N, C-alpha and C positions, 0 to 999 in steps of 0.2 A: 324790391318784389323778392320772395324767399319762395322754395319750392314748397307744394304744400302735401303731395303724395311723395313717400320718400322712394326712390329708386334702391333696385338690387344691386347692387355692384358686389364682383368678384372676379380674383388674378387666378382663370385655367389654368396658365401658363406663365413662364418670365417673360414672355412677350404678348402676353393678351390680356385686354381689361373684356368686362363683358359685363352690362347694362342693361337690364329688364323694366319693365314700368307695364300695367293693365289699365287698359281705356274700355270705357263702357260704350263701344262704337265695333259694328263687322270690321273685318279685316281690308273687303274694297274698300269703304271707307279710309280707313288709317293707312293704307298703301297711298291712296290718291294724296291725301293731305300731304303724304311722303314726299310726292313725285311729280306733281302741280305744282308748276310756278307761282302760278295767282295765290295757289294755297299754302304754299311753302312760306310764302313771303311775308304773310301774316299771322306766322308761329315761331318760324324757326329765329330766334337770337334770345340772349341771356335778359340783363338789364334793362329797365326801359330807356336807359340812355345809350344803346346799343344799339337801335334798328336796323333791320335789313334794307340795305338801300341798290340792291341790287342782288337780283337771283335768274340765274340763267341754266336752264334745264333741257338737253338732248337729248332723251331718255330711249334709247338704243344701243344696245351692246355696240363698245367702243364710242359712244355719244358720250361727249362732257358736261359738265357744271362748271357752274363760278357761282360764289356767296362773296358778296359783299356788304359788313356791317362798317356804319357809319358811329362814329363819337365824335361830339361838337368838339371837344376838347383835344381829344386822344388823337382825333383822322379814324384811319377807317385800315378796317383787317378784313385780311380777301383770304380765299382759298379754293381749291377747285380739284376737280377730280376726271374719274374716267370710268363710266358705266360697265364692269366687269360683266355681268349675270341681272339678268332679268327675268323674273317670274310672277307676275302677279295673282293673286295678291299675297305672292307668301315669302316671296325673298325677292333683295337685291343686296348685292356687293359691287362697292365700288372701291376705286383708291381714291385717298384723299390726299392733300398736301397746301400746309398754310403757309401765305408768302412770307411771312416771317416766322421760317420753322422753326421748331425747337420741339424739335420731336424726330431729330436727325434722318431726316428724307419722310419719303410716304410711304404711310399706312393703310391697310386695307379693314374696310369694314364691312364687316356682314352680317345685316341684319333681316329677322326672320316677324312673320306677322303670323305668330298661329292662334288659331279660333279656340274660343271658348263660348262655353255654358251658350253649343247647338248657334255658335253664330253671331250672336250679341253685342258679345265682350271681346277684345285683344291682347293678348301678348307680346307685345311688342320688346323683341332684343337685340341690341347688338355689339358684338366683337368686335373688338378693332388689334388689330396684328402688328403690332409695331416693329421695327428694324430692329430692335435691340432692347433688353430688361432695362438698362441706364432710359433708352427714352423711355420707355412707358413708365419708368419710374420719376420721371422727371415732367413728362404728363401731368401725371397724379399730385402733382405738387402745387398744380393752377388750380383757380376755381373749376374748373372742367366740372366736374362734378354737381355742383351748383347752379352751372347754365345750362345742363342739360334737364337740370329739375325743374329754373325753371322757363324752359324752351316748353316741355312737356305739361307742364301745367299749361300755360297757355295754349297748347294743341286740345290738350281735353275738352278747355270750356268754349272751344271751338267745334265740337264734335256731335250735341246734338244731334239726335236722326230719329226719324219718324220710328213707329213701329212696324209698318211696311214696307218692308226688303225696298221695293219698288220708287219709294219716294225718300231716299236717301239725301240729305241736304246738307251742306257745308256752311256753317254757320260764319259770316263773316264779322261776326263781332261778340267779345267772351262775356 
């Protein structure tokens, strides 16, 4: 599976990567899809052969999250972190560290959910702050951006909603 909608990726500083994508859904729904473990597990994985096997989220400042993806041939890939800021449905700030760390330590990810078109659409922007320029550049050498694109396409396919805001429904199928 290759990403259908291109991401906007920029390098705002020597240590940062910023990725943006728009969704045809209100901020509250996209925020919920990002923070509810039952929903996250339905979309947050890259290639089809790396499904999410574990998803734990303690959604509170100071709370932890843990994700594990499983590949039949390559085994597990895990990561986790801590919630530093939670401002629903506009902003999340978390730390992030992969078990097999290739980014020279913990990163800080700031995700914003910007309302567009009177609330019918959302621009999601994530800025990742790495420990150094080398760490950011090494992360960029991985298929990370393709993986984000695939995840976001999967999320987008699960975000249909009713025109009536009180009837927002997360679709469990693609």
